[in-house]
N, C-alpha and C positions, 0 to 999 in steps of 0.2 A: 667532322673534320678536325684534325689537330690545329691548334692556334698557339701563338706565342705573344707575350707582352713583356715589356721592359719596365723596370723601375726608372724614375726620373733621372737618377744619378748613374744608371747603368751598372750598378754593383751586382745585380743578379737579374735573371729572367725567369718567367713563369711559363711552363709548357703545359697547355691543356691537352691531354691525350684523348679526351672523350670519356675516360674512365677515372679521371682525377687530375689534379694539378701537381706538377713536380717543379720544384725550384732548383736552379743551378747558379752558383756564384760565378762571377766573371773570372776570378783567379783559378777556379777549378776548370772552367772551360778552356781558358788560355793554356793551362798546364797540360790539358789533354788534347790540344789542337793536333790536327793531322796533316798540316801543311808540310811540304818537304823540308823546310828550314827547321821544323820542330821535331819531326820523326822521320827516320829513314824509311823511304817507301818500300824498300825490299824486305827488311826484317822487323820493322815496326819499333825499333829501339829509339829511345830519346836521344836527340842530338844536342840538348841543352841541359844546363844545370839550373838549380833554383835561382842562382845569382843572375842568370840570363833573363829571367822573367821580370817584368816591371813590378815594382813593389805594390802598386795600387792600380791594377788594370781596370778598364771599364769596357762594357759592351757598347760599341758605337751603333750597331744595327743588327737586327736579327729578323729572319723571315723563314717561312717554311716553303720549300720547293719540292713538291711531290712527297716522298717519304724521307726528306732530308731537312735538317735545320742548318741554315747558313748564318754564320756569325762573323762580324767584323769587330776588331778590337782597337781600343785606343789605350795608350798613346803610340804603341809600336805599329799598329795598322794591319797585321795579317788578317786574312779572311780564311776561314776553315769551314768544313762541312761535317756534320755529325749525322749518321743514320739515326732515325728516330728510335728504331728498335734497340740500338746500342745505348742511347740515353736512358731508355726505360729499363734496360737490363742493369745499368750501372747507377741508377738513381740512388741518392743518399738522403733524400728528403723524406725520411720515414723513421719509424721508431727503431733506433739501433739497439740490438740486443733484446728484441721482443721475445718473451718467453722466460726471461729472468735468469738468475744465477743457476748454473747447472743445465742450461739448455743444450740440446743436441746440435752438432754441426749440421749445416745444410747437407742434404742427401743421406744422412745417417738415420737409421731406424733402430730403436731399442728392441731387444728381444729377450726371451727367457726360455724355459724348458718347452714352451709351446712350439718352438721351432724344430723339436725332435720329429723326425720323419720327413721333414722338408728341407734338409740341409742343402744349401746351395752347392752346386757341383758342376764341373766341366770336364769333358774328355779331352785330353791333351791333343789327341790326333785330330779331333774336330776343330779345336781352337787354332791349330796350326793351319788348317785348310780353309777355315771360314772366319773372316774377320768379325762377322756379327756374333759368332759364338764366343770369340775372345772378348768382344765388347761387353757382352752380357755377363760373362764370368768376372771380368774386372769390375763391372758395375755392382755386382753382388758383393764383392769385397769392400767397395766403398760404402755400400748400404749397410751391410751386416758386420764388417770387420773380419770376416773369415770365409773360406770356401774350401771344398774338397777338390781333388784332382784324381781322375781315373785314367787308365790306359797307358800307364808308364811301364817300361820294362822293369822287372824286379831285379835290378842290378845296381851295384855301387856307382854313384855319380849321376843317377837318373834325375835327381832333384834339380840339377843345374838347368835342365831343359825347361823347367817351370819358370825359373828366373829369366831365362832367355826370351820368354814371351813378352817381357815388359822392361827389363832393366839389367842390373849388374849385381853380382854377389858382393856382399860386404865382408871382407876378411877381418877376423879378429884374432886375439891370442889363442883361440881354440882352433885356428886354421881357416882354410877356405870352406871347409865343412867339418862337422863333428859327428862322431859315432854315438848312438844312444843304445847301449846294450850293457849287460852286466859285466863289470870289471872287478878285478882284485885291487884293493887299495885305490879306489877311484878318487880323482881330483875334484869331482862334483857329484852330488847325490843323484843327479839325473842318470848317472851310469850305474845305478843299482836297481834291484827289483822292488824297491820301496815305492809305495804310493806317494804322489806329490800333490800338495795343495795347489789349487789354481793360482797362477802367478803370471806376471809379465817377466820376460827374460832380460837379463843384463841391466837392471835398474841402476847399477853402479857405474854405468857409462854416461858420458855427455858428449854427443847425443846418444841415446839408445838406438840400437838397430830397430827400424820402424816396421820391418816385416820379418817373419820367421817362417821357414818352410821345413816340414818334417815329412819324409817319405819312408814307406815301408818296403823292406827287402825280404824279411822273413818275420813271421808272427804265428808260431805254433804254440807259444806259451799260454798257459791258462791265466786269464785276466789281462791286465794291461790295457784296458779300454782308454781311449782318449776322451777328454772332456774339454769343452770350451765354455766360457762364461763372459757375458757382455759386461765389462767393467763400467761402461757408461750407464747401463741399466741399473747396476748395483749402486752406483753413486747417486743416481736420481731417486732410487728407492730409499737410500739413507736420508736424503734431504727431505723426502716426503714424510718420513717417520720423525726426523729430528733435525731441523735445519741448523741448530747449534753444533751438532756433531759433524755435519757436513762442513760447516765453516771452519771448524778446528782442523780438519784434515786438508782443507784447501788453503788455509791462511798461514800454516806453519810448515816449514821444511822438515821432512824426514831425512835420514841419512842412510846410505847403502854402501857396502864395501865388498870387495872380493880380493883375496890374497891366497888362493888355493894352488897357484902354480909359481914356481921359482921365477923371480924377476918380474912378477906381476903384482901390482897393488893398485886396484881401481877403486875410486871413491866418487860419490856424487851427493849433492844436497839439493833435493827437489821435493815438493809436496806430493803426497800420495794421490791427491786429486788436483790436477793442474787445470787452471781456468785462464781463458783470455781476459783482457781487461773488461770486455762487455759481458762476461759471465759464461761464455760458451765453453763447453768441455773441450779441453785440449788433449789431455793424456792422463792415464792411470799408471802409477808405479806401485806395484804391490808384489812383494816377494819376501816371505818370512825368513827364508834361508839366508838372504843377503842383507837383512836389516841390521843397521849399526846403532850404536847408542844415540839416543835422542839428546841433542844439545841446543836445539833452536826453539824449544817450547818453554814459555815462561813458567817459573815455579808454580805460580798460582793456577796454571791451566794444565799442568802435567797429568794429574790424575784424570781430569776430564778428557784429555787427549787419548789416554790409554783406553778409556771407556768407549770413545768414538772408534778407535782402531779395532777394538774387540768386536763392536757391533758391525763394522764394515766387513771384518773377517767372517762373522757369522752369516751375513747376507751372501757373501761370495761362496761360502760352503753350502748354502741352502740348495738342496736338489731341485727346487722349483726354478732355480736360475740357470741350470746347466743343460747343455746339449751333449749327448754321449754317443760315440760311435767307435767301432773297432776297425782299424785299418787292415786291409788284406794286402798281400804282396802286390806291388804295382799301383798302390794308391798313396795319396799324400794329402796334406792339408796345409793351408797358408793362413796365418793370422796377422792382423794389424797389431803389432806388439805395443802400440801406444794406447790400445783400447781393449782388446780381447785377451783375457787371461786363459791359459791352457793348463791342463793337468793330466794326470793319468792315474788309473787305479793300480794297486799293487799287482804283481804277477809272480807266479811260483817258479821254482827252478826247473820244473818239467817243461820240455819243449824249448824253444829258442825265440827270442825277440830281438830283431835288429832293425833299427830305424837310423836314418841319416838326416842331419839337420844342417841348414845354412841360413844365413841372414841376407837381407836385401833392404832396400829403402823405398818408401812410398812415393817419392818424387817421380821415379821412373814409372811406377804403376799408374799414378794419376795423370802423368803426362801422356802415356800411351792411350789411356782411356779418353782423355780430352781430345786427342788427335783423332781417334776413331769416331767419337761422337760428332766432331766437327765435320768429318768426311762423310759419315753415314746418317747423320741426324741423331736425335735424342735416343738415349738408351731405352731398350724395351722395358 
């Protein structure tokens, strides 16, 4: 049976769950109180600011009633109830950042070419009709950072129906969507038949579009296969090989720019490997076409930085890291543009290749997934 004990001064309590002891400070519990004066009972939003909290609160009393912890506070006196499962889920009395620098985010799984043949995919007709199919597809994107879509009409604008499953299109200077096909005098190398190195899109923006969708309308050209690479897996491989190289790319800002259209001049300053303060991987920005002159690396580290950049590029180019597939008309794929790099092999002038792309953002996707998981239980 769970039990609770207080320190003599009431600064924190210890909750014995039967599987271990978790400690919670009085200030943390008071901040997360659920009484109607602290949080709106309808939407759960806080009704107080930090200034409304006592500077030095104490736990006056604590007891377990069934599956609930009941706490009373001093000096302001409110009593609030915490479900034990909520406290366990939100416990912070643990090793923060376990796994070290370069650790994966929760729910993410690193992958390489071994994922070929088992590419996550969902049929849009099924996902519209069956919330569990949509939940599983969204969960695969959270897990792997990409997924395919089948069952689309092979027509212009069909890609918007993918974004409609979870959120909204993010419009940029390229428009609400953009065409990916051979053009004369293109404003971007994506609009040629050249092969493209694996890259993240729009690293010159702040913030970058966090999702990209590419759908196929026609694809009779020879070649032009799509490739995806797990940037997090590449960063972790670099760190395993040479932690100093990893640190150089994580600790110094690169620069990116785009000025290929009249009236547009986009620039950003971000590291190629972005980490949270606890070392968790946040984002990869890698795009050789959009790289600008480095000005934020000290003179004495510049040559080493270039060596690290070269090795990171070689890992990204390694066929052992890539998953390859060729889209047919009516198929599409979506990538987490903060994690998964995408590329294509070159294609010839014979036949025709027409894809359409658009951007969206992860907040809508993760919100939809969280709501489905809450309604239906944990993802399969």
